C-alpha positions as CSV (number, residue, x, y, z in Angstrom):
1,M,-7.2,-27.5,38.5
2,G,-5.8,-28.2,35.0
3,D,-7.9,-25.8,33.0
4,Q,-8.1,-22.6,35.0
5,M,-9.6,-19.6,33.4
6,L,-8.3,-16.1,33.9
7,A,-11.1,-13.7,34.7
8,V,-10.7,-10.4,32.8
9,V,-12.3,-7.5,34.5
10,P,-13.6,-5.0,32.0
11,Q,-12.3,-1.4,32.3
12,M,-14.8,1.0,33.6
13,A,-16.1,3.5,31.0
14,G,-14.3,6.8,31.3
15,E,-11.3,5.3,33.1
16,K,-8.1,6.5,31.5
17,V,-5.1,4.5,30.5
18,A,-1.5,5.8,30.4
19,V,0.1,5.5,27.0
20,R,3.4,6.7,25.4
21,F,4.2,7.4,21.8
22,C,7.0,8.8,19.7
23,I,5.2,11.1,17.4
24,N,7.2,13.0,14.7
25,D,10.4,12.4,16.8
26,F,8.9,13.8,20.0
27,Y,8.0,11.6,22.9
28,Y,4.5,11.9,24.5
29,V,3.1,10.4,27.6
30,T,-0.6,10.9,28.2
31,C,-3.7,9.3,29.7
32,L,-6.5,8.5,27.4
33,D,-9.9,6.9,27.5
34,P,-9.3,3.5,25.8
35,R,-12.0,4.2,23.3
36,V,-10.3,7.2,21.8
37,S,-9.3,6.8,18.2
38,L,-5.7,7.6,17.1
39,L,-7.1,10.3,14.9
40,D,-9.0,12.0,17.7
41,M,-5.9,11.7,20.0
42,L,-3.7,13.3,17.4
43,R,-6.1,16.2,16.6
44,E,-7.8,16.9,19.9
45,E,-5.3,15.8,22.5
46,L,-2.1,16.8,20.8
47,G,-3.2,19.6,18.4
48,L,-1.7,17.8,15.3
49,T,-4.5,18.9,12.9
50,G,-2.6,18.1,9.7
51,T,-4.2,14.6,9.8
52,K,-7.8,15.2,8.6
53,K,-11.0,13.6,9.7
54,G,-12.9,12.9,6.4
55,C,-15.4,10.0,6.5
56,N,-14.4,8.7,10.0
57,H,-15.2,5.2,8.6
58,G,-11.8,4.2,7.0
59,Q,-13.1,4.8,3.5
60,C,-11.4,8.0,2.3
61,G,-7.8,7.9,3.6
62,A,-7.7,11.5,4.7
63,C,-6.6,10.3,8.1
64,T,-3.7,8.2,6.9
65,V,-0.6,8.2,9.1
66,L,2.5,6.0,9.4
67,I,2.8,3.6,12.4
68,D,6.3,2.1,12.7
69,G,6.6,2.8,8.9
70,R,3.3,1.2,7.9
71,R,0.4,3.3,6.7
72,I,-2.9,3.0,8.5
73,N,-6.3,4.8,8.7
74,S,-6.0,6.5,12.1
75,C,-9.8,6.9,12.3
76,L,-10.2,3.1,12.7
77,A,-7.4,2.6,15.2
78,L,-7.7,2.9,18.9
79,A,-4.9,5.0,20.2
80,V,-4.1,2.7,23.2
81,I,-3.3,-0.2,20.8
82,Y,-0.3,1.8,19.5
83,D,1.3,2.4,22.9
84,G,5.0,2.5,22.4
85,S,4.8,2.9,18.7
86,E,6.6,5.4,16.4
87,I,4.0,7.6,14.6
88,I,4.7,9.9,11.7
89,T,2.0,12.4,10.6
90,I,2.2,14.9,7.8
91,E,3.7,17.4,10.3
92,G,6.6,15.0,10.8
93,L,7.7,14.4,7.2
94,A,9.4,17.8,6.6
95,R,12.8,18.4,8.2
96,G,12.5,22.0,9.4
97,D,11.9,24.2,6.4
98,E,12.9,21.4,4.0
99,L,9.9,19.6,2.6
100,H,9.8,15.9,2.3
101,P,10.6,15.0,-1.4
102,L,7.0,13.8,-1.8
103,Q,5.6,17.1,-0.5
104,A,7.7,19.0,-3.0
105,A,6.6,16.6,-5.8
106,F,3.0,17.2,-4.9
107,I,3.6,20.9,-5.3
108,R,5.5,20.5,-8.6
109,H,2.8,18.3,-10.1
110,E,-0.2,20.1,-8.6
111,G,-1.2,16.9,-6.8
112,F,-3.9,18.7,-4.9
113,Q,-6.7,21.2,-5.3
114,C,-8.6,22.0,-2.1
115,G,-5.9,20.2,-0.1
116,Y,-8.1,18.4,2.3
117,C,-7.0,14.9,1.3
118,T,-3.4,15.9,0.6
119,S,-1.9,15.0,4.0
120,G,-3.4,11.5,3.9
121,Q,-2.4,11.1,0.2
122,I,1.2,12.1,1.0
123,C,1.5,9.8,4.1
124,S,-0.1,7.0,2.1
125,A,2.4,7.5,-0.7
126,V,5.4,7.4,1.7
127,G,4.2,4.1,3.1
128,M,3.3,2.8,-0.4
129,L,6.8,3.5,-1.8
130,R,8.3,1.7,1.2
131,E,6.1,-1.3,0.3
132,V,7.3,-1.1,-3.3
133,E,11.0,-1.0,-2.1
134,Q,10.3,-4.1,-0.1
135,G,9.0,-5.9,-3.1
136,T,5.4,-6.2,-1.8
137,A,3.1,-7.2,-4.6
138,S,-0.3,-5.6,-5.2
139,H,-3.5,-6.9,-6.9
140,V,-2.2,-5.7,-10.3
141,T,1.5,-6.8,-10.0
142,P,2.0,-8.8,-13.2
143,D,4.3,-11.6,-12.0
144,L,4.2,-12.6,-8.3
145,R,7.0,-15.1,-8.9
146,Q,9.5,-12.5,-9.9
147,P,11.6,-11.6,-6.8
148,G,12.8,-8.1,-6.1
149,R,11.4,-4.6,-6.6
150,V,8.0,-4.1,-8.1
151,E,7.9,-1.9,-11.2
152,L,6.1,1.3,-10.3
153,T,3.7,1.6,-13.2
154,T,0.7,4.0,-13.4
155,E,-1.5,1.0,-12.8
156,E,0.5,0.0,-9.7
157,I,0.3,3.5,-8.3
158,R,-3.4,3.8,-8.8
159,E,-4.1,0.4,-7.3
160,R,-1.9,1.0,-4.3
161,M,-3.3,4.5,-3.7
162,S,-6.9,3.5,-4.2
163,G,-7.7,3.7,-0.5
164,N,-7.1,7.5,-0.7
165,I,-9.9,9.5,-2.3
166,C,-9.6,13.0,-3.8
167,R,-13.0,14.5,-4.2
168,C,-11.5,17.3,-6.4
169,G,-10.0,14.8,-8.9
170,A,-6.3,15.7,-8.6
171,Y,-5.4,12.1,-9.5
172,P,-3.2,12.9,-12.5
173,G,-1.0,15.2,-10.4
174,I,-0.9,12.7,-7.5
175,V,0.2,9.8,-9.8
176,A,2.8,12.0,-11.4
177,A,4.2,13.1,-8.0
178,V,4.3,9.5,-6.7
179,R,5.9,8.3,-9.9
180,E,8.6,11.0,-9.8
181,E,9.5,10.1,-6.2
182,G,9.4,6.4,-7.0
183,L,11.9,6.9,-9.8
184,R,14.1,9.1,-7.6
185,N,14.2,6.3,-5.0
186,K,15.0,3.7,-7.7
187,R,18.1,5.6,-8.7
188,K,19.5,5.6,-5.2
């Protein structure tokens, strides 16, 4: 038979799958229902509650984490898809008692009010600055033909952070904190 089809047997509801992750430099092996979101696994299975559940529909950004250096909305991601991945949450950005530079910048510039969105804002900003360093253009990048680093203007920051909502309106402090860290990175 030239065109054989492989029959895929669906997993039974409730049947758990073994997965492994490196989360904040710690290795975890666990068994999960394949329908569990990455957000729910982090919060409910592992007790990493710094990642917040806001809208649970991928629209507010409160659940933003870094997967292999790339920012994602963890509420939209099935945990089993990221088997073997390196995951960084807000808890993994600081090194002991030393805050990540973006965490310190958010404090200096008062880039938060109630704080609910802050962990997602900071994780998103870390991923966004990595994108800028790589020269990834955004919708508002003026010249897509110009190779190299994208200039981190207020317009660029606002566009790139637009997936993260702050209901308190701390945007001026958020933009100032991200700009400061972006300029610090540029001097390196």
